[in-house]
C-alpha atoms as a printed R data frame, in Angstrom:
    type eleno elety resid chain resno       x       y       z
1   ATOM     1    CA   UNK     A     1  -0.270  -0.103   0.101
2   ATOM     2    CA   UNK     A     2   0.978   4.003  -1.057
3   ATOM     3    CA   UNK     A     3   2.842   5.387   2.432
4   ATOM     4    CA   UNK     A     4   3.144   9.256   3.080
5   ATOM     5    CA   UNK     A     5   6.407   9.471   0.719
6   ATOM     6    CA   UNK     A     6   4.474   7.610  -2.021
7   ATOM     7    CA   UNK     A     7   1.017   9.985  -1.489
8   ATOM     8    CA   UNK     A     8   2.656  12.784  -1.118
9   ATOM     9    CA   UNK     A     9   4.779  12.267  -4.534
10  ATOM    10    CA   UNK     A    10   1.471  11.735  -6.357
11  ATOM    11    CA   UNK     A    11   0.141  14.830  -4.776
12  ATOM    12    CA   UNK     A    12   2.748  16.628  -5.965
13  ATOM    13    CA   UNK     A    13   3.003  15.331  -9.707
14  ATOM    14    CA   UNK     A    14  -0.827  16.247  -9.509
15  ATOM    15    CA   UNK     A    15  -0.948  20.365  -8.315
16  ATOM    16    CA   UNK     A    16   0.886  21.914 -11.241
17  ATOM    17    CA   UNK     A    17  -2.305  20.646 -13.512
18  ATOM    18    CA   UNK     A    18  -5.377  20.930 -10.865
19  ATOM    19    CA   UNK     A    19  -4.151  23.805  -8.497
20  ATOM    20    CA   UNK     A    20  -6.330  26.444  -9.890
21  ATOM    21    CA   UNK     A    21  -7.967  24.528 -12.241
22  ATOM    22    CA   UNK     A    22 -11.598  24.282 -12.985
23  ATOM    23    CA   UNK     A    23 -13.431  21.139 -13.332
24  ATOM    24    CA   UNK     A    24 -15.364  20.901 -16.399
25  ATOM    25    CA   UNK     A    25 -16.314  17.430 -16.066
26  ATOM    26    CA   UNK     A    26 -16.602  14.163 -14.109
27  ATOM    27    CA   UNK     A    27 -16.434  10.454 -15.376
28  ATOM    28    CA   UNK     A    28 -17.212   7.585 -13.410
29  ATOM    29    CA   UNK     A    29 -17.206   4.520 -15.299
30  ATOM    30    CA   UNK     A    30 -18.175   2.284 -12.015
31  ATOM    31    CA   UNK     A    31 -20.600   2.492  -9.269
32  ATOM    32    CA   UNK     A    32 -18.038   2.003  -6.678
33  ATOM    33    CA   UNK     A    33 -14.703   1.492  -5.867
34  ATOM    34    CA   UNK     A    34 -13.917  -0.331  -2.073
35  ATOM    35    CA   UNK     A    35 -16.898   2.175  -1.453
36  ATOM    36    CA   UNK     A    36 -19.815   3.238  -3.307
37  ATOM    37    CA   UNK     A    37 -18.872   7.113  -4.671
38  ATOM    38    CA   UNK     A    38 -20.983   9.641  -2.727
39  ATOM    39    CA   UNK     A    39 -24.144  10.891  -3.527
40  ATOM    40    CA   UNK     A    40 -23.895  13.468  -5.735
41  ATOM    41    CA   UNK     A    41 -20.664  13.416  -6.172
42  ATOM    42    CA   UNK     A    42 -20.269  14.283  -9.664
43  ATOM    43    CA   UNK     A    43 -22.283  17.252  -9.185
44  ATOM    44    CA   UNK     A    44 -19.752  18.701  -6.619
45  ATOM    45    CA   UNK     A    45 -17.101  18.642  -8.543
46  ATOM    46    CA   UNK     A    46 -18.608  19.738 -11.989
47  ATOM    47    CA   UNK     A    47 -17.980  23.780 -12.314
48  ATOM    48    CA   UNK     A    48 -15.655  23.511  -9.413
49  ATOM    49    CA   UNK     A    49 -12.035  25.457  -8.994
50  ATOM    50    CA   UNK     A    50  -9.522  23.706  -7.007
51  ATOM    51    CA   UNK     A    51  -7.359  25.094  -4.911
52  ATOM    52    CA   UNK     A    52  -4.136  23.860  -3.533
53  ATOM    53    CA   UNK     A    53  -3.993  20.352  -3.091
54  ATOM    54    CA   UNK     A    54  -2.976  19.075  -0.031
55  ATOM    55    CA   UNK     A    55  -1.910  15.464   1.618
56  ATOM    56    CA   UNK     A    56  -2.989  14.386   4.833
57  ATOM    57    CA   UNK     A    57  -1.565  11.179   6.105
58  ATOM    58    CA   UNK     A    58  -2.091   8.843   3.170
59  ATOM    59    CA   UNK     A    59  -4.988  10.964   1.573
60  ATOM    60    CA   UNK     A    60  -4.465  12.976  -1.279
61  ATOM    61    CA   UNK     A    61  -7.088  16.284  -0.207
62  ATOM    62    CA   UNK     A    62  -8.579  18.086  -3.309
63  ATOM    63    CA   UNK     A    63 -10.412  21.636  -2.137
64  ATOM    64    CA   UNK     A    64 -12.763  23.135  -3.971
65  ATOM    65    CA   UNK     A    65 -14.460  26.227  -4.062
66  ATOM    66    CA   UNK     A    66 -17.529  25.405  -2.377
67  ATOM    67    CA   UNK     A    67 -15.927  24.260   0.646
68  ATOM    68    CA   UNK     A    68 -16.108  20.620   0.225
69  ATOM    69    CA   UNK     A    69 -12.912  19.070  -0.210
70  ATOM    70    CA   UNK     A    70 -12.988  15.312  -2.298
71  ATOM    71    CA   UNK     A    71 -10.247  12.841  -0.715
72  ATOM    72    CA   UNK     A    72  -8.399  10.200  -2.615
73  ATOM    73    CA   UNK     A    73  -7.083   7.112  -1.200
74  ATOM    74    CA   UNK     A    74  -5.113   5.045  -3.219
75  ATOM    75    CA   UNK     A    75  -5.858   1.653  -1.221
76  ATOM    76    CA   UNK     A    76  -3.188  -1.191  -2.369
77  ATOM    77    CA   UNK     A    77  -3.124  -0.644  -6.558
78  ATOM    78    CA   UNK     A    78  -4.733   2.539  -7.211
79  ATOM    79    CA   UNK     A    79  -2.659   5.646  -9.568
80  ATOM    80    CA   UNK     A    80  -3.582   8.480 -10.935
81  ATOM    81    CA   UNK     A    81  -2.227   9.670 -14.304
82  ATOM    82    CA   UNK     A    82  -2.741  12.870 -16.654
83  ATOM    83    CA   UNK     A    83  -3.198  13.296 -19.991
84  ATOM    84    CA   UNK     A    84  -2.164  16.793 -21.691
85  ATOM    85    CA   UNK     A    85  -1.774  15.999 -25.291
86  ATOM    86    CA   UNK     A    86  -4.283  19.402 -25.837
87  ATOM    87    CA   UNK     A    87  -1.446  21.697 -23.801
88  ATOM    88    CA   UNK     A    88   1.506  23.022 -25.941
89  ATOM    89    CA   UNK     A    89   4.774  23.720 -25.574
90  ATOM    90    CA   UNK     A    90   6.618  23.184 -22.327
91  ATOM    91    CA   UNK     A    91   2.936  22.329 -20.698
92  ATOM    92    CA   UNK     A    92   2.990  19.277 -21.936
93  ATOM    93    CA   UNK     A    93   4.747  17.151 -19.712
94  ATOM    94    CA   UNK     A    94   3.083  14.255 -19.704
95  ATOM    95    CA   UNK     A    95   2.622  12.295 -23.496
96  ATOM    96    CA   UNK     A    96  -1.159  11.473 -24.114
97  ATOM    97    CA   UNK     A    97  -1.843   7.279 -22.795
98  ATOM    98    CA   UNK     A    98  -4.403   4.971 -24.276
99  ATOM    99    CA   UNK     A    99  -7.146   4.369 -21.660
100 ATOM   100    CA   UNK     A   100  -6.863   0.927 -19.987
101 ATOM   101    CA   UNK     A   101  -8.880  -1.673 -18.626
102 ATOM   102    CA   UNK     A   102  -9.099  -0.113 -14.786
103 ATOM   103    CA   UNK     A   103  -9.599   3.205 -15.589
104 ATOM   104    CA   UNK     A   104 -12.387   3.942 -13.226
105 ATOM   105    CA   UNK     A   105 -12.746   7.656 -12.511
106 ATOM   106    CA   UNK     A   106 -11.920  10.588 -14.995
107 ATOM   107    CA   UNK     A   107 -11.955  13.920 -13.928
108 ATOM   108    CA   UNK     A   108 -11.784  16.375 -16.905
109 ATOM   109    CA   UNK     A   109  -9.973  19.500 -16.071
110 ATOM   110    CA   UNK     A   110  -9.281  23.152 -17.949
111 ATOM   111    CA   UNK     A   111  -6.028  24.960 -15.850
112 ATOM   112    CA   UNK     A   112  -5.405  28.474 -16.652
113 ATOM   113    CA   UNK     A   113  -1.711  28.072 -17.942
114 ATOM   114    CA   UNK     A   114  -1.730  24.517 -18.895
115 ATOM   115    CA   UNK     A   115  -5.005  24.028 -20.967
116 ATOM   116    CA   UNK     A   116  -7.184  20.761 -20.322
117 ATOM   117    CA   UNK     A   117  -5.772  18.115 -19.246
118 ATOM   118    CA   UNK     A   118  -7.710  14.459 -17.368
119 ATOM   119    CA   UNK     A   119  -6.769  13.193 -14.639
120 ATOM   120    CA   UNK     A   120  -7.501   9.276 -14.650
121 ATOM   121    CA   UNK     A   121  -7.753   7.043 -12.195
122 ATOM   122    CA   UNK     A   122  -6.672   4.006 -12.296
123 ATOM   123    CA   UNK     A   123  -7.571   0.444  -9.533
124 ATOM   124    CA   UNK     A   124  -7.167  -2.727 -10.396
125 ATOM   125    CA   UNK     A   125  -7.605  -4.280  -7.159
126 ATOM   126    CA   UNK     A   126 -10.231  -1.318  -6.138
127 ATOM   127    CA   UNK     A   127  -9.042  -0.881  -2.698
128 ATOM   128    CA   UNK     A   128  -8.889   2.532  -3.002
129 ATOM   129    CA   UNK     A   129 -12.036   4.715  -2.540
130 ATOM   130    CA   UNK     A   130 -13.032   9.162  -2.914
131 ATOM   131    CA   UNK     A   131 -14.975  10.385  -0.460
132 ATOM   132    CA   UNK     A   132 -16.262  14.432   0.055
133 ATOM   133    CA   UNK     A   133 -16.350  16.190   3.074
134 ATOM   134    CA   UNK     A   134 -16.303  19.952   4.521
135 ATOM   135    CA   UNK     A   135 -14.330  20.387   7.832
136 ATOM   136    CA   UNK     A   136 -11.520  18.106   7.947
137 ATOM   137    CA   UNK     A   137 -11.834  17.814  12.044
138 ATOM   138    CA   UNK     A   138 -15.569  16.363  11.792
139 ATOM   139    CA   UNK     A   139 -14.626  13.947   8.837
140 ATOM   140    CA   UNK     A   140 -14.660  10.186   9.756
141 ATOM   141    CA   UNK     A   141 -11.478   9.702   7.691
142 ATOM   142    CA   UNK     A   142  -9.558  11.951  10.195
143 ATOM   143    CA   UNK     A   143 -11.168  11.983  13.704
144 ATOM   144    CA   UNK     A   144  -8.544  11.255  16.481
145 ATOM   145    CA   UNK     A   145  -5.474  10.734  13.838
146 ATOM   146    CA   UNK     A   146  -2.237  11.899  15.286
147 ATOM   147    CA   UNK     A   147  -0.143  14.830  13.767
148 ATOM   148    CA   UNK     A   148   1.704  14.761  10.290
149 ATOM   149    CA   UNK     A   149   5.129  13.320  10.900
150 ATOM   150    CA   UNK     A   150   6.296  16.041   8.381
151 ATOM   151    CA   UNK     A   151   4.453  19.052  10.468
152 ATOM   152    CA   UNK     A   152   5.487  21.366  13.711
153 ATOM   153    CA   UNK     A   153   3.263  19.710  16.374
154 ATOM   154    CA   UNK     A   154   5.381  16.149  15.427
155 ATOM   155    CA   UNK     A   155   8.558  15.258  18.243
156 ATOM   156    CA   UNK     A   156  10.076  12.753  20.806
157 ATOM   157    CA   UNK     A   157   8.172  14.684  23.683
158 ATOM   158    CA   UNK     A   158   4.865  14.033  21.495
159 ATOM   159    CA   UNK     A   159   5.667  10.032  20.911
160 ATOM   160    CA   UNK     A   160   6.806  10.069  24.912
161 ATOM   161    CA   UNK     A   161   2.891  11.798  25.817
162 ATOM   162    CA   UNK     A   162   1.234   8.770  23.563
163 ATOM   163    CA   UNK     A   163   3.763   6.263  24.912
164 ATOM   164    CA   UNK     A   164   4.079   6.809  28.719
165 ATOM   165    CA   UNK     A   165   3.091   3.944  31.104
166 ATOM   166    CA   UNK     A   166   1.966   1.535  27.811
167 ATOM   167    CA   UNK     A   167   3.359  -1.810  26.847
168 ATOM   168    CA   UNK     A   168   2.268  -1.807  23.292
169 ATOM   169    CA   UNK     A   169   5.540  -2.751  20.996
170 ATOM   170    CA   UNK     A   170   7.097   0.161  19.450
171 ATOM   171    CA   UNK     A   171   6.490  -0.999  15.568
172 ATOM   172    CA   UNK     A   172   2.619  -1.351  16.251
173 ATOM   173    CA   UNK     A   173   2.703   1.675  17.969
174 ATOM   174    CA   UNK     A   174   4.176   4.226  15.083
175 ATOM   175    CA   UNK     A   175   1.641   2.295  12.978
176 ATOM   176    CA   UNK     A   176  -1.294   3.341  14.920
177 ATOM   177    CA   UNK     A   177  -2.975   6.626  13.308
178 ATOM   178    CA   UNK     A   178  -4.113   8.232  16.514
179 ATOM   179    CA   UNK     A   179  -0.522   8.314  17.405
180 ATOM   180    CA   UNK     A   180   1.405   9.557  14.500
181 ATOM   181    CA   UNK     A   181  -0.603   9.993  10.785
182 ATOM   182    CA   UNK     A   182   0.845   8.603   7.936
183 ATOM   183    CA   UNK     A   183   3.373   6.756   8.657
184 ATOM   184    CA   UNK     A   184   3.241   3.034   7.131
185 ATOM   185    CA   UNK     A   185   5.084  -0.468   7.022
186 ATOM   186    CA   UNK     A   186   8.059   0.135   5.380
187 ATOM   187    CA   UNK     A   187   9.443   4.023   6.843
188 ATOM   188    CA   UNK     A   188   8.744   2.803  10.438
189 ATOM   189    CA   UNK     A   189  11.268  -0.303   9.656
190 ATOM   190    CA   UNK     A   190  13.857   1.373   8.732
191 ATOM   191    CA   UNK     A   191  13.534   4.833  11.053
192 ATOM   192    CA   UNK     A   192  13.704   2.268  14.252
193 ATOM   193    CA   UNK     A   193  16.570   0.703  12.446
194 ATOM   194    CA   UNK     A   194  18.066   4.342  11.817
195 ATOM   195    CA   UNK     A   195  17.541   4.771  15.732
196 ATOM   196    CA   UNK     A   196  18.465   1.406  16.844
197 ATOM   197    CA   UNK     A   197  15.477   0.429  18.498
198 ATOM   198    CA   UNK     A   198  14.116  -3.131  18.238
199 ATOM   199    CA   UNK     A   199  10.641  -3.161  17.144
200 ATOM   200    CA   UNK     A   200   9.834  -5.366  19.717
201 ATOM   201    CA   UNK     A   201  10.635  -2.657  22.527
202 ATOM   202    CA   UNK     A   202   7.858  -1.608  24.480
203 ATOM   203    CA   UNK     A   203   6.676   2.105  24.265
204 ATOM   204    CA   UNK     A   204   6.969   2.828  27.830
205 ATOM   205    CA   UNK     A   205  10.647   1.551  28.051
206 ATOM   206    CA   UNK     A   206  11.550   4.404  25.773
207 ATOM   207    CA   UNK     A   207  10.027   7.684  28.184
208 ATOM   208    CA   UNK     A   208  11.190   8.621  31.439
209 ATOM   209    CA   UNK     A   209   9.564   8.298  34.730
210 ATOM   210    CA   UNK     A   210   8.995  12.246  34.903
211 ATOM   211    CA   UNK     A   211   7.261  11.852  31.346
212 ATOM   212    CA   UNK     A   212  10.486  13.005  28.755
213 ATOM   213    CA   UNK     A   213  11.923  11.256  26.272
214 ATOM   214    CA   UNK     A   214  14.589   8.606  26.310
215 ATOM   215    CA   UNK     A   215  17.508   8.634  24.143
216 ATOM   216    CA   UNK     A   216  16.162   6.299  21.793
217 ATOM   217    CA   UNK     A   217  13.185   8.187  21.558
218 ATOM   218    CA   UNK     A   218  14.593  11.131  20.609
219 ATOM   219    CA   UNK     A   219  16.980   9.877  18.373
220 ATOM   220    CA   UNK     A   220  13.802   8.397  16.657
221 ATOM   221    CA   UNK     A   221  11.403  10.979  16.336
222 ATOM   222    CA   UNK     A   222  14.008  12.779  13.717
223 ATOM   223    CA   UNK     A   223  14.647   9.905  11.863
224 ATOM   224    CA   UNK     A   224  11.102   9.292  11.274
225 ATOM   225    CA   UNK     A   225  10.966  12.835   9.770
226 ATOM   226    CA   UNK     A   226  14.873  12.286   7.593
227 ATOM   227    CA   UNK     A   227  13.704   8.993   6.248
228 ATOM   228    CA   UNK     A   228  10.323  10.033   4.955
229 ATOM   229    CA   UNK     A   229  11.994  13.314   3.518
230 ATOM   230    CA   UNK     A   230  14.574  11.141   1.577
231 ATOM   231    CA   UNK     A   231  11.782   8.915   0.486
232 ATOM   232    CA   UNK     A   232   9.955  11.594  -0.837
233 ATOM   233    CA   UNK     A   233  12.728  13.333  -2.258
234 ATOM   234    CA   UNK     A   234  13.561   9.616  -4.418
235 ATOM   235    CA   UNK     A   235  10.109   9.675  -5.181
236 ATOM   236    CA   UNK     A   236   8.650   7.188  -2.749
237 ATOM   237    CA   UNK     A   237   9.212   3.100  -3.021
238 ATOM   238    CA   UNK     A   238   8.198   0.963  -6.042
239 ATOM   239    CA   UNK     A   239   7.614  -2.608  -4.931
240 ATOM   240    CA   UNK     A   240   4.442  -3.874  -6.622
241 ATOM   241    CA   UNK     A   241   1.972  -1.400  -8.266
242 ATOM   242    CA   UNK     A   242   2.908   2.201  -6.998
243 ATOM   243    CA   UNK     A   243   3.870   4.645  -9.650
244 ATOM   244    CA   UNK     A   244   4.017   8.630 -10.336
245 ATOM   245    CA   UNK     A   245   1.180  10.347 -12.245
246 ATOM   246    CA   UNK     A   246   3.796  10.052 -14.949
247 ATOM   247    CA   UNK     A   247   4.114   6.300 -15.046
248 ATOM   248    CA   UNK     A   248   7.837   6.154 -13.945
249 ATOM   249    CA   UNK     A   249   8.372   4.405 -10.586
250 ATOM   250    CA   UNK     A   250   9.840   5.523  -7.360
251 ATOM   251    CA   UNK     A   251  13.822   4.745  -6.344
252 ATOM   252    CA   UNK     A   252  13.355   5.006  -2.435
253 ATOM   253    CA   UNK     A   253  13.397   0.626  -2.515
254 ATOM   254    CA   UNK     A   254  17.249   0.842  -3.772
255 ATOM   255    CA   UNK     A   255  18.048   2.279  -0.310
256 ATOM   256    CA   UNK     A   256  16.371   0.326   1.848
257 ATOM   257    CA   UNK     A   257  18.781  -0.501   4.817
258 ATOM   258    CA   UNK     A   258  16.095  -3.330   7.153
259 ATOM   259    CA   UNK     A   259  13.050  -3.675   4.371
260 ATOM   260    CA   UNK     A   260  12.452  -6.371   2.364
261 ATOM   261    CA   UNK     A   261  16.082  -7.662   3.299
262 ATOM   262    CA   UNK     A   262  15.584 -10.776   5.516
263 ATOM   263    CA   UNK     A   263  19.097 -13.076   5.487
264 ATOM   264    CA   UNK     A   264  21.165 -10.112   4.016
265 ATOM   265    CA   UNK     A   265  24.263  -8.425   5.926
266 ATOM   266    CA   UNK     A   266  23.478  -5.252   7.976
267 ATOM   267    CA   UNK     A   267  24.616  -2.538   6.097
268 ATOM   268    CA   UNK     A   268  26.590  -0.416   9.399
269 ATOM   269    CA   UNK     A   269  30.002  -1.277   8.954
270 ATOM   270    CA   UNK     A   270  30.575  -2.410  12.569
271 ATOM   271    CA   UNK     A   271  28.586  -4.905  12.927
272 ATOM   272    CA   UNK     A   272  28.577  -8.720  11.299
273 ATOM   273    CA   UNK     A   273  24.616  -9.333  12.051
274 ATOM   274    CA   UNK     A   274  22.200  -9.859   9.716
275 ATOM   275    CA   UNK     A   275  18.567  -8.521   8.951
276 ATOM   276    CA   UNK     A   276  16.016 -10.916  10.454
277 ATOM   277    CA   UNK     A   277  12.456 -10.693  10.069
278 ATOM   278    CA   UNK     A   278   9.152 -11.655  12.617
279 ATOM   279    CA   UNK     A   279   5.598 -10.872  12.220
280 ATOM   280    CA   UNK     A   280   4.272  -8.410  14.056
281 ATOM   281    CA   UNK     A   281   0.341  -8.020  14.003
282 ATOM   282    CA   UNK     A   282   0.198  -9.746  10.540
283 ATOM   283    CA   UNK     A   283   2.768  -7.899   8.852
284 ATOM   284    CA   UNK     A   284   6.651  -8.299   8.497
285 ATOM   285    CA   UNK     A   285   8.660  -6.373  10.383
286 ATOM   286    CA   UNK     A   286  12.648  -5.963   9.234
287 ATOM   287    CA   UNK     A   287  15.718  -5.056  11.556
288 ATOM   288    CA   UNK     A   288  19.077  -6.016  12.807
289 ATOM   289    CA   UNK     A   289  18.513  -7.900  16.316
290 ATOM   290    CA   UNK     A   290  22.383  -7.149  16.989
291 ATOM   291    CA   UNK     A   291  22.545  -2.695  16.038
292 ATOM   292    CA   UNK     A   292  18.503  -2.291  17.263
293 ATOM   293    CA   UNK     A   293  18.131  -2.886  21.193
């Protein structure tokens, strides 16, 4: 499933063609994705001017002049591509593509600078979905969601406040969207390795008696930020289905230190250990038993 860096990459690819554009037409090639489209979905979009796209956790959010917002979740195999064949010169960034079997949603937009474009959502497995909402804090998609790890509210102290007195394994706690939004399996494994924390370690052991974060937790917060920023810079990770809006793949998978490296040598120069794999809450966890304690 695409995680925060992949969704950020998708949002960044869509923004030049959607920010400030007017939605001229919306075509739904089926009645539902993972869930049915909300009632009045097409009518709520057509004719609206789009504001500045943003990302929240693993959602792309498309703000509309009406005050409503469209959200899109990519699920397991969802992707967007852009047909901008009528634009001229440098604006023609993406080459036209042929219709594909699993093109479920087509949004025709007119951008004031880039001209007309088709924003096409393709999803073979149909685990993705789209919805409408007005206020973020009143939407069931975002209620009780923790802070963005790339935002100002995220810190080692925030994690300490959430973790004090709890016995949850750190890996599971970081995947809990109530603690921090948008983290997924890949980047949690990578961040825990950088911080030297074993994925099975109980979160309460990372907090001092006075509620302050221990050193390992102080290392973890910037490790999360750094690995996410590096992944965004690399265009995310392409393991199975993820690709950019222009069809390119992400490249961060070539920088993995632990994820999907079971049995391989640890990348730490002074370590002769090998990457191990365990299963936590039904998900594979990769770590170095020697480096992470």
